[in-house]
C-alpha positions in Angstrom: -54.5 142.0 -18.4 -54.6 138.6 -16.8 -51.4 136.9 -15.7 -50.5 133.2 -16.1 -48.1 131.1 -14.0 -47.1 127.9 -15.7 -46.6 124.9 -13.4 -44.8 121.8 -14.7 -42.9 118.7 -13.6 -43.1 115.0 -14.1 -45.6 112.5 -12.6 -45.8 112.3 -8.8 -43.7 115.3 -8.2 -46.5 117.2 -6.4 -47.7 119.8 -8.9 -51.3 119.6 -7.8 -50.3 120.1 -4.2 -48.3 123.2 -5.3 -51.3 124.4 -7.3 -53.6 124.1 -4.3 -51.2 126.0 -2.2 -51.1 128.7 -4.8 -54.9 129.0 -4.8 -54.7 129.4 -1.0 -52.2 132.1 -1.5 -54.4 134.1 -3.8 -54.2 132.7 -7.3 -57.6 133.3 -9.0 -57.8 130.0 -10.7 -55.9 126.6 -10.8 -56.1 125.0 -14.3 -55.1 121.3 -14.0 -54.5 119.7 -17.4 -54.6 116.3 -16.0 -58.1 117.0 -14.4 -59.2 118.3 -17.9 -58.2 115.0 -19.3 -60.1 113.1 -16.6 -63.2 115.1 -17.7 -62.6 114.3 -21.4 -62.6 110.6 -20.4 -66.1 110.6 -19.0 -68.9 108.8 -20.7 -70.5 110.6 -23.7 -67.4 112.8 -24.4 -66.4 112.8 -28.1 -62.9 111.9 -27.2 -63.9 108.6 -25.6 -65.4 107.3 -28.9 -62.2 108.2 -30.7 -60.1 106.4 -28.2 -62.3 103.3 -28.2 -62.0 103.2 -32.0 -58.2 103.6 -31.8 -57.4 101.2 -29.0 -60.4 98.9 -28.7 -63.4 98.7 -26.3 -61.3 97.1 -23.6 -60.0 100.6 -22.5 -63.7 101.4 -21.4 -65.1 100.9 -18.0 -68.5 99.7 -17.1 -70.1 103.1 -17.4 -68.7 103.7 -20.9 -65.9 106.1 -19.9 -62.2 105.6 -20.3 -60.6 103.2 -17.7 -57.5 105.1 -17.2 -55.6 102.2 -15.7 -56.5 99.9 -18.6 -55.5 102.6 -21.1 -52.2 103.2 -19.2 -51.3 99.5 -19.1 -51.8 99.5 -22.9 -49.8 102.5 -23.8 -47.1 103.1 -21.3 -45.1 100.0 -22.5 -45.5 100.9 -26.2 -44.1 104.2 -27.4 -45.9 104.1 -30.7 -49.3 103.6 -28.9 -48.4 106.4 -26.5 -47.7 108.8 -29.3 -51.1 107.8 -31.0 -52.8 108.5 -27.7 -51.2 111.9 -27.3 -52.0 112.9 -30.9 -55.7 112.3 -30.1 -55.7 113.8 -26.6 -53.6 116.9 -26.9 -55.8 118.8 -29.3 -58.9 118.3 -27.0 -57.0 119.3 -24.0 -55.6 122.4 -25.6 -59.2 123.5 -26.6 -60.3 123.0 -23.1 -57.3 124.8 -21.6 -57.8 127.8 -23.8 -61.4 128.0 -22.7 -60.3 128.0 -19.0 -57.6 130.5 -19.6 -60.2 133.0 -21.1 -62.0 133.0 -17.8 -59.1 134.7 -15.9 -60.0 138.4 -15.4 -57.7 141.3 -15.8 -55.2 141.7 -13.0 -55.7 138.1 -11.6 -53.4 135.1 -11.8 -54.2 131.9 -13.4 -52.1 128.9 -12.6 -51.7 126.4 -15.5 -50.5 123.0 -14.4 -49.4 120.7 -17.3 -46.7 118.0 -17.6 -46.0 119.2 -21.2 -46.4 122.8 -20.5 -43.3 123.7 -22.5 -43.6 121.1 -25.3 -47.3 122.2 -25.9 -46.4 125.9 -26.3 -48.2 127.1 -23.2 -45.0 128.5 -21.8 -45.1 131.4 -24.3 -48.3 132.6 -22.5 -46.8 132.5 -19.0 -45.3 135.3 -16.9 -43.4 132.7 -14.9 -42.6 129.0 -15.2 -42.2 126.9 -12.1 -40.8 123.4 -12.2 -41.6 121.0 -9.4 -39.3 118.2 -9.1 -38.2 115.3 -6.8 -36.0 112.2 -7.0 -37.0 109.2 -9.0 -37.1 107.2 -5.8 -39.7 109.6 -4.3 -41.8 109.5 -7.5 -41.7 105.6 -7.5 -42.7 105.5 -3.9 -45.6 108.0 -4.3 -47.0 106.1 -7.3 -46.9 102.9 -5.4 -48.2 104.2 -2.1 -50.5 106.9 -3.1 -51.8 105.8 -6.5 -51.9 102.0 -5.9 -49.7 101.1 -8.8 -47.6 98.0 -8.9 -43.8 98.7 -9.0 -43.8 97.5 -12.6 -46.6 99.9 -13.6 -44.9 102.7 -11.8 -41.6 102.1 -13.5 -43.3 102.1 -16.9 -45.0 105.4 -16.1 -41.6 107.0 -15.1 -39.9 105.7 -18.2 -42.5 107.3 -20.4 -42.0 110.7 -18.8 -40.0 113.4 -20.8 -36.7 114.2 -19.1 -37.0 117.3 -16.8 -33.4 118.4 -17.1 -33.6 120.1 -20.5 -36.5 122.3 -19.2 -34.7 123.7 -16.1 -33.1 126.5 -18.0 -36.6 127.9 -18.8 -37.7 127.9 -15.2 -38.2 131.0 -13.2 -38.5 128.9 -10.0 -37.5 125.3 -9.3 -39.5 123.8 -6.4 -37.8 120.8 -4.7 -40.4 118.3 -3.3 -38.5 115.5 -1.6 -39.1 116.9 1.9 -42.0 117.7 4.2 -45.2 119.4 3.4 -44.1 122.2 5.6 -40.9 122.7 3.6 -42.8 122.7 0.4 -45.2 125.3 1.8 -42.2 127.5 2.7 -40.8 127.2 -0.8 -44.2 128.0 -2.6 -44.9 131.0 -0.3 -41.6 132.6 -1.0 -41.7 131.9 -4.7 -45.3 133.3 -4.8 -44.0 136.5 -3.3 -41.3 136.8 -5.8 -43.7 136.2 -8.6 -46.2 138.8 -7.4 -43.2 141.3 -7.1 -42.2 140.5 -10.8 -45.6 141.7 -12.0 -45.5 145.1 -10.4 -44.8 148.0 -12.6 -41.3 149.4 -12.1 -42.6 152.6 -10.3 -44.7 150.6 -7.9 -41.6 149.0 -6.5 -40.8 152.2 -4.5 -42.7 153.7 -1.7 -45.5 156.0 -2.6 -44.0 159.5 -3.2 -40.5 158.0 -3.0 -37.6 158.9 -5.2 -36.1 156.0 -7.1 -32.9 157.8 -7.3 
């Protein structure tokens, strides 16, 4: 059977970096829910028409796709609009994620990266759940420096994120990402080794021909 590793954490905590490291370490496929959303926002996608009808044509860019920055500015300061957005986007994302999951062959590991991994029910499919976290100060700095947001925009995005603390009890690994890339790599490599070991049948944990007693 295929194996699934769930990866979650809030915005700008470094989930995609961890996902790329996992691919380099041997994960068969990295499924990024945010990248799926990006594809669903491209011109001609059915979801684009639904969103334009719901929120107006001002959320579209010149090519007819969704302008994510314009949409974000509209919804992240309005909880009701954010909920309406999620109600439209989540079913389409779930369908796409399920399609990606089905491509994982037996014996291989698929990594599923989703901010709402637990809330969306994906966690029940996973053989491990990793939470990547960092301080709010680090998140704010990354949103401003790496994503070009104003401080006001960044704070609105952070305020709209679900709290991470209630999810920690469900984590099989907690990856701290306030430090260097090298420190992150060390954590990911060690956690990947533990995850692989957890997938081994009990009798494979002993040397060939060994006596578990």
